TILUMDO-828091 format. One record per residue: residue number from 1; residue in three letters; x, y, z of N, C-alpha, C, CB in turn. Coordinates in nm, 4 decimals, decimal comma, padded with zeros to 6 digits, always signed. Glycine has a CB too. Example, Ala and Ser with C-alpha at 12.3 -4.5 7.8 and 13.67 -1.06 7.14 Angstrom:
BEGIN
DOTI;num;residuo;nX;nY;nZ;caX;caY;caZ;cX;cY;cZ;cbX;cbY;cbZ
DOTI;1;ALA;+01,3190;-00,5690;+00,7800;+01,2300;-00,4500;+00,7800;+01,3200;-00,3300;+00,7800;+01,1308;-00,4473;+00,9046
DOTI;2;SER;+01,2850;-00,2250;+00,7080;+01,3670;-00,1060;+00,7140;+01,2900;+00,0030;+00,7870;+01,4084;-00,0598;+00,5725
***
This chain:
BEGIN
DOTI;num;residuo;nX;nY;nZ;caX;caY;caZ;cX;cY;cZ;cbX;cbY;cbZ
DOTI;1;UNK;+00,0884;-00,0971;-00,0020;+00,0175;-00,0144;+00,0312;+00,0685;+00,1222;+00,0097;-00,0136;-00,0422;+00,1426
DOTI;2;UNK;+00,0510;+00,2117;-00,0852;+00,1560;+00,3293;-00,0928;+00,0997;+00,4240;-00,0136;+00,1876;+00,3908;-00,2365
DOTI;3;UNK;+00,1899;+00,5450;+00,0415;+00,1292;+00,6168;+00,1350;+00,0119;+00,6736;+00,0937;+00,2063;+00,7055;+00,1814
DOTI;4;UNK;-00,0081;+00,7291;-00,0312;-00,1454;+00,8132;-00,0665;-00,2350;+00,6927;-00,0256;-00,1702;+00,8750;-00,2489
DOTI;5;UNK;-00,2516;+00,5885;-00,0886;-00,3547;+00,4657;-00,0364;-00,3974;+00,4392;+00,0851;-00,3113;+00,3503;-00,0578
DOTI;6;UNK;-00,2604;+00,4621;+00,1591;-00,2757;+00,4364;+00,3460;-00,3875;+00,5470;+00,3635;-00,1010;+00,4820;+00,4693
DOTI;7;UNK;-00,3381;+00,6891;+00,2959;-00,4195;+00,8096;+00,3673;-00,5427;+00,8138;+00,3101;-00,3571;+00,9542;+00,3543
DOTI;8;UNK;-00,5732;+00,7724;+00,1821;-00,7359;+00,7535;+00,1630;-00,7841;+00,6658;+00,2555;-00,7823;+00,6972;+00,0244
DOTI;9;UNK;-00,7202;+00,5339;+00,2689;-00,8105;+00,4738;+00,3630;-00,8305;+00,5053;+00,4677;-00,7972;+00,3785;+00,3835
DOTI;10;UNK;-00,7136;+00,5435;+00,5477;-00,7547;+00,5969;+00,6665;-00,8609;+00,7166;+00,7241;-00,6556;+00,6222;+00,6984
DOTI;11;UNK;-00,8481;+00,7953;+00,6159;-00,9663;+00,8983;+00,5918;-01,1010;+00,8298;+00,5577;-00,9305;+00,9985;+00,4685
DOTI;12;UNK;-01,1272;+00,7418;+00,4924;-01,2376;+00,6592;+00,5008;-01,2722;+00,5766;+00,6014;-01,2372;+00,5940;+00,4147
DOTI;13;UNK;-01,1874;+00,5027;+00,7045;-01,2199;+00,4452;+00,8093;-01,2286;+00,5513;+00,9100;-01,1352;+00,3415;+00,8373
DOTI;14;UNK;-01,1998;+00,6377;+00,9453;-01,2073;+00,7739;+01,0109;-01,3589;+00,8163;+01,0029;-01,1070;+00,8867;+00,9340
DOTI;15;UNK;-01,3914;+00,8409;+00,8742;-01,5268;+00,8817;+00,8668;-01,6291;+00,7540;+00,9066;-01,5523;+00,9381;+00,7160
DOTI;16;UNK;-01,5850;+00,6868;+00,8362;-01,7151;+00,5530;+00,8705;-01,7365;+00,5122;+01,0048;-01,6809;+00,4016;+00,8030
DOTI;17;UNK;-01,6209;+00,5269;+01,0747;-01,6186;+00,5349;+01,2587;-01,7347;+00,6295;+01,3133;-01,4556;+00,6137;+01,3270
DOTI;18;UNK;-01,7399;+00,7477;+01,2440;-01,8434;+00,8642;+01,2821;-01,9725;+00,8108;+01,2175;-01,8005;+01,0268;+01,2188
DOTI;19;UNK;-01,9782;+00,7198;+01,1403;-02,1113;+00,6885;+01,1025;-02,1356;+00,7920;+00,9154;-02,2307;+00,7545;+01,2670
DOTI;20;UNK;-02,0189;+00,8152;+00,8765;-02,0319;+00,9089;+00,7649;-01,9650;+00,8409;+00,6238;-01,9541;+01,0531;+00,8093
DOTI;21;UNK;-01,9973;+00,8604;+00,5059;-01,9373;+00,8540;+00,3683;-01,8629;+00,9532;+00,3027;-02,0254;+00,8335;+00,2881
DOTI;22;UNK;-01,7465;+00,9435;+00,3324;-01,6554;+01,0451;+00,2576;-01,6726;+01,0644;+00,1258;-01,5246;+01,0149;+00,2660
DOTI;23;UNK;-01,7448;+01,1786;+00,0276;-01,7507;+01,1776;-00,0862;-01,6287;+01,2546;-00,1355;-01,8714;+01,2180;-00,1223
DOTI;24;UNK;-01,6479;+01,2423;-00,2826;-01,5272;+01,2748;-00,3726;-01,4605;+01,3939;-00,3491;-01,5616;+01,2804;-00,5077
DOTI;25;UNK;-01,5856;+01,5304;-00,3141;-01,5048;+01,6464;-00,2657;-01,4328;+01,6420;-00,0920;-01,6165;+01,7760;-00,2813
DOTI;26;UNK;-01,5023;+01,5381;-00,0374;-01,4382;+01,5286;+00,1042;-01,2501;+01,5011;+00,0834;-01,5273;+01,3751;+00,1957
DOTI;27;UNK;-01,2942;+01,3640;-00,0019;-01,1664;+01,3497;-00,0072;-01,0397;+01,4169;-00,1039;-01,1724;+01,2370;-00,0187
DOTI;28;UNK;-01,1125;+01,5077;-00,1748;-01,0301;+01,6109;-00,2505;-00,9309;+01,6968;-00,1529;-01,1333;+01,7137;-00,3279
DOTI;29;UNK;-01,0805;+01,7463;-00,0890;-01,0287;+01,8458;+00,0435;-00,9402;+01,7894;+00,1313;-01,1414;+01,8911;+00,1395
DOTI;30;UNK;-00,9480;+01,7021;+00,1896;-00,8624;+01,6107;+00,2631;-00,7133;+01,5743;+00,1998;-00,9436;+01,4831;+00,2778
DOTI;31;UNK;-00,7384;+01,5679;+00,1105;-00,5845;+01,4770;+00,0462;-00,5256;+01,6122;-00,0217;-00,6155;+01,3135;-00,1060
DOTI;32;UNK;-00,6033;+01,7106;-00,0723;-00,5195;+01,7470;-00,1714;-00,5040;+01,7404;-00,3018;-00,4487;+01,7165;-00,1507
DOTI;33;UNK;-00,5516;+01,6260;-00,3837;-00,5458;+01,5585;-00,4748;-00,6434;+01,5972;-00,5786;-00,5511;+01,4439;-00,4334
DOTI;34;UNK;-00,6352;+01,5208;-00,7263;-00,7578;+01,5451;-00,7948;-00,8132;+01,4215;-00,7708;-00,7515;+01,5864;-00,9428
DOTI;35;UNK;-00,9042;+01,4526;-00,8590;-01,0252;+01,3436;-00,8888;-00,9600;+01,1876;-00,9484;-01,1399;+01,4193;-01,0249
DOTI;36;UNK;-00,8711;+01,2132;-01,0625;-00,8166;+01,1149;-01,1057;-00,7400;+00,9962;-01,0265;-00,7517;+01,1678;-01,1793
DOTI;37;UNK;-00,6444;+01,0905;-00,9524;-00,5616;+01,0317;-00,8420;-00,6136;+00,9361;-00,7365;-00,5119;+01,1342;-00,7725
DOTI;38;UNK;-00,7492;+00,9987;-00,6966;-00,8096;+00,9401;-00,5548;-00,8806;+00,8534;-00,6319;-00,9035;+01,0395;-00,4387
DOTI;39;UNK;-00,9225;+00,8240;-00,7560;-01,0196;+00,7303;-00,8223;-00,9123;+00,6191;-00,8532;-01,1068;+00,7961;-00,9648
DOTI;40;UNK;-00,7756;+00,6235;-00,8764;-00,6770;+00,5388;-00,8856;-00,6469;+00,4482;-00,7556;-00,5683;+00,6160;-00,9238
DOTI;41;UNK;-00,6454;+00,5500;-00,6506;-00,5970;+00,4859;-00,5187;-00,7120;+00,4036;-00,4621;-00,5493;+00,5984;-00,4082
DOTI;42;UNK;-00,8485;+00,4484;-00,4756;-00,9584;+00,3731;-00,4227;-00,9639;+00,2470;-00,5286;-01,1032;+00,4681;-00,4138
DOTI;43;UNK;-00,9758;+00,2426;-00,6317;-00,9422;+00,1361;-00,7357;-00,8544;+00,0396;-00,6881;-00,8825;+00,1905;-00,8561
DOTI;44;UNK;-00,7023;+00,0653;-00,6654;-00,6195;+00,0180;-00,6120;-00,6409;-00,0723;-00,5120;-00,5615;+00,0949;-00,5864
DOTI;45;UNK;-00,6961;-00,0049;-00,4060;-00,7605;-00,0388;-00,2461;-00,8515;-00,1300;-00,2416;-00,8319;+00,0744;-00,1740
DOTI;46;UNK;-00,9114;-00,1153;-00,3651;-01,0734;-00,2302;-00,3425;-01,0099;-00,3473;-00,4622;-01,2954;-00,1274;-00,4181
DOTI;47;UNK;-00,9113;-00,3331;-00,5378;-00,8022;-00,4509;-00,5967;-00,7739;-00,5474;-00,5200;-00,6698;-00,4071;-00,6298
DOTI;48;UNK;-00,7058;-00,4351;-00,4303;-00,6179;-00,5394;-00,3151;-00,7146;-00,5711;-00,2039;-00,4693;-00,4597;-00,2347
DOTI;49;UNK;-00,8327;-00,5911;-00,2010;-00,9425;-00,6392;-00,1170;-00,9088;-00,5573;+00,0430;-00,9381;-00,8298;-00,1128
DOTI;50;UNK;-00,8990;-00,4330;+00,0211;-00,8553;-00,3810;+00,1392;-01,0292;-00,2882;+00,1780;-00,6843;-00,2720;+00,1089
DOTI;51;UNK;-01,0799;-00,2374;+00,0399;-01,1856;-00,1823;+00,0522;-01,3126;-00,2478;-00,0310;-01,1549;-00,0552;+00,0230
DOTI;52;UNK;-01,4334;-00,2422;+00,0381;-01,5400;-00,2961;-00,0495;-01,6440;-00,2351;-00,0497;-01,5756;-00,4127;-00,0287
DOTI;53;UNK;-01,7083;-00,1760;-00,1789;-01,8280;-00,0931;-00,1766;-01,9504;-00,1789;-00,1995;-01,8198;+00,0179;-00,2818
DOTI;54;UNK;-02,0503;-00,1282;-00,0756;-02,1630;-00,2049;-00,0824;-02,2710;-00,1306;-00,1468;-02,2003;-00,2506;+00,0454
DOTI;55;UNK;-02,3467;-00,1764;-00,2504;-02,3839;-00,1418;-00,3106;-02,5644;-00,1068;-00,2715;-02,3277;-00,2128;-00,3947
DOTI;56;UNK;-02,6016;-00,2087;-00,1846;-02,7322;-00,1869;-00,1710;-02,7717;-00,1021;-00,0415;-02,7948;-00,3158;-00,1740
DOTI;57;UNK;-02,6223;-00,0764;+00,0414;-02,6310;-00,0118;+00,1598;-02,5681;+00,1392;+00,1244;-02,5526;-00,0983;+00,2776
DOTI;58;UNK;-02,5022;+00,1378;+00,0579;-02,4342;+00,2902;-00,0189;-02,3183;+00,2873;+00,0947;-02,5578;+00,4753;-00,0199
DOTI;59;UNK;-02,2265;+00,1897;+00,1482;-02,1446;+00,2153;+00,2389;-02,0047;+00,1106;+00,2014;-02,2235;+00,1947;+00,3816
DOTI;60;UNK;-01,9091;+00,2004;+00,2576;-01,7629;+00,1033;+00,2761;-01,7800;+00,0320;+00,3468;-01,6383;+00,1488;+00,3187
DOTI;61;UNK;-01,7449;-00,1094;+00,2893;-01,6985;-00,2445;+00,3938;-01,5587;-00,2386;+00,4089;-01,7323;-00,4056;+00,3334
DOTI;62;UNK;-01,5132;-00,2379;+00,4948;-01,3630;-00,2403;+00,5811;-01,3048;-00,3617;+00,5878;-01,3701;-00,1993;+00,7321
***
């Protein structure tokens, strides 16, 4: 896991603990990166099995 992937993962975990789902704008603001970089990191985390999206509940499964 790269430093940036770890940062995105930690943001998602922390917001999940407070019952919130981070939006793309939340991630852009908190990381300072653009949409393409964030999407690539999230996709990589999903491919590695670190994150999973529950389409029915619309939440991240950690």
